[in-house]
C-alpha positions in Angstrom: -11.7 -31.7 23.4 -12.6 -29.4 20.6 -12.8 -32.2 18.0 -15.1 -34.1 20.3 -17.5 -31.2 20.5 -17.3 -30.8 16.7 -18.0 -34.5 16.2 -20.9 -34.4 18.6 -22.4 -31.3 17.1 -22.0 -32.5 13.5 -23.7 -35.8 14.1 -26.3 -34.3 16.4 -27.4 -32.2 13.4 -27.4 -35.2 11.2 -29.5 -37.2 13.7 -31.8 -34.3 14.2 -32.6 -33.6 10.5 -32.2 -37.0 8.8 -35.9 -37.8 8.4 -36.4 -40.9 6.4 -33.5 -43.1 7.5 -30.0 -43.9 6.4 -30.2 -43.1 2.7 -31.9 -39.8 3.4 -29.1 -39.0 5.9 -26.3 -39.4 3.3 -26.6 -35.8 1.9 -26.5 -34.5 5.4 -23.5 -36.7 6.3 -21.7 -35.6 3.1 -22.3 -31.9 3.9 -21.0 -32.2 7.4 -18.0 -34.5 6.7 -16.8 -33.2 3.3 -18.0 -29.6 2.9 -18.2 -28.1 6.3 -15.5 -29.9 8.3 -13.2 -31.3 5.6 -12.7 -34.6 7.5 -12.8 -36.7 4.2 -12.5 -36.4 0.5 -15.4 -37.4 -1.9 -13.7 -40.7 -2.7 -13.1 -41.4 1.0 -16.7 -40.7 1.6 -17.8 -43.1 -1.1 -15.6 -45.8 0.6 -17.1 -44.9 4.0 -20.6 -45.4 2.6 -19.5 -48.8 1.1 -18.0 -49.9 4.4 -21.1 -48.6 6.4 -23.4 -50.6 4.1 -21.4 -53.8 4.6 -21.4 -53.7 8.4 -24.6 -54.4 10.4 -26.6 -51.4 11.6 -27.9 -48.1 10.3 -25.7 -46.3 7.9 -25.7 -43.0 9.8 -24.6 -44.7 13.1 -21.9 -46.7 11.3 -20.7 -43.6 9.6 -20.7 -41.7 12.9 -18.7 -44.4 14.6 -16.2 -44.7 11.7 -15.6 -41.0 11.3 -15.5 -40.5 15.1 -12.9 -43.2 15.5 -10.9 -41.8 12.6 -10.8 -38.3 14.0 -10.5 -38.9 17.7 -10.2 -42.6 18.5 -12.6 -44.6 20.6 -13.8 -41.5 22.5 -14.5 -39.8 19.1 -16.5 -42.9 18.0 -18.6 -42.8 21.2 -19.3 -39.1 21.1 -20.2 -39.0 17.4 -22.5 -42.1 17.8 -24.2 -40.5 20.8 -24.6 -37.3 18.9 -26.2 -39.2 16.0 -28.7 -41.2 18.1 -29.7 -38.7 20.8 -32.0 -36.6 18.7 -33.7 -39.7 17.2 -34.3 -41.2 20.6 -35.9 -38.0 21.9 -37.9 -37.3 18.7 -39.2 -40.9 18.5 -40.4 -40.9 22.1 -42.1 -37.5 21.6 -43.7 -38.5 18.3 -44.9 -41.9 19.7 -46.5 -40.0 22.6 -48.1 -37.4 20.2 -49.2 -40.1 17.7 -50.8 -42.2 20.4 -52.6 -39.2 21.8 -53.7 -37.6 18.4 -53.6 -40.4 15.9 -57.3 -39.9 15.0 -56.6 -36.4 13.5 -56.3 -36.1 9.8 -53.6 -33.4 10.2 -51.2 -36.1 11.3 -51.9 -38.2 8.2 -51.5 -35.1 6.0 -48.2 -34.1 7.6 -46.8 -37.7 7.1 -48.0 -37.7 3.5 -46.2 -34.4 2.9 -43.0 -35.7 4.3 -42.8 -38.7 1.9 -41.8 -36.7 -1.2 -39.1 -34.9 0.7 -37.7 -38.2 1.9 -37.7 -39.6 -1.7 -35.9 -36.4 -2.8 -33.2 -36.8 -0.2 -32.7 -40.4 -1.1 -32.5 -39.5 -4.8 -30.0 -36.8 -4.0 -27.8 -39.3 -2.1 -28.1 -41.8 -5.0 -27.1 -39.2 -7.6 -24.1 -38.1 -5.5 -22.9 -41.7 -5.1 -23.4 -42.4 -8.8 -21.5 -39.3 -9.6 -18.5 -40.2 -7.4 -18.6 -43.8 -8.6 -19.0 -43.3 -12.4 -16.7 -40.3 -12.9 -13.0 -41.0 -12.7 -11.6 -37.9 -10.9 -8.3 -36.6 -9.8 -8.7 -33.8 -7.4 -11.3 -31.6 -8.9 -10.6 -32.3 -12.5 -12.9 -34.9 -14.0 -11.0 -37.3 -16.3 -14.0 -39.0 -17.8 -16.6 -41.7 -17.2 -15.5 -44.9 -15.5 -17.0 -47.3 -18.1 -16.3 -50.4 -16.0 -18.3 -48.9 -13.0 -21.2 -48.0 -15.3 -21.3 -51.5 -16.8 -21.1 -53.2 -13.4 -23.9 -51.0 -12.1 -26.1 -51.6 -15.2 -25.7 -55.4 -15.0 -26.4 -55.4 -11.3 -29.5 -53.2 -11.7 -30.8 -55.4 -14.6 -30.2 -58.6 -12.6 -31.9 -57.2 -9.5 -34.9 -56.0 -11.4 -35.3 -59.1 -13.7 -34.6 -62.0 -11.4 -34.7 -60.5 -7.9 -31.9 -62.5 -6.4 -30.5 -61.9 -3.0 -28.9 -58.4 -2.9 -26.0 -60.0 -0.9 -25.2 -62.3 -3.9 -25.3 -59.4 -6.3 -23.0 -57.3 -4.1 -20.5 -60.2 -3.8 -20.7 -60.7 -7.6 -20.1 -56.9 -8.1 -17.2 -57.0 -5.7 -15.6 -59.9 -7.6 -16.2 -58.2 -10.9 -14.6 -55.0 -9.6 -11.6 -57.0 -8.3 -11.2 -58.6 -11.7 -11.6 -55.5 -13.7 -9.6 -53.1 -11.6 -6.8 -55.2 -10.2 -6.3 -57.9 -12.8 -7.1 -55.9 -16.0 -6.3 -52.4 -14.6 -9.7 -51.0 -15.4 -11.5 -50.5 -18.7 
């Protein structure tokens, strides 16, 4: 029962403070899951983000379901997911009511404009954290060095996406295939 309360509270906080969507929620999820509750390691968290991106639905909800199931089975998945979505449901209903009633006030536009840089900062923080855990080959807390193969795969994918703008799904599949070839067949670079 204690783990269910911890799961609910952890993901309630994530749902309450993750303004800006899934990528902005990643630093909050990381703080709760790795730092505060020690439910996962950094590399397991990176795998979680990868899995959460591949499955349909928002990343925070997918993460809540996955971590909840890992920690307490089906009941843990349900409790963590409810904790994650409950604040959003209440806040969105309240904001919709307030916006409809006061949408003509400039204060509302100013507040929304002020939130944008914070959201971009949270997304940047999540991206930096993911890049750090992906590009640095680590054992425990000792960093062994830069994972050259990961950096090359990232750079090629980034270039292809910016230059030719193909479907991100095709680029992800190509990166998965490249990772499989580099890491399992050649044993890394």
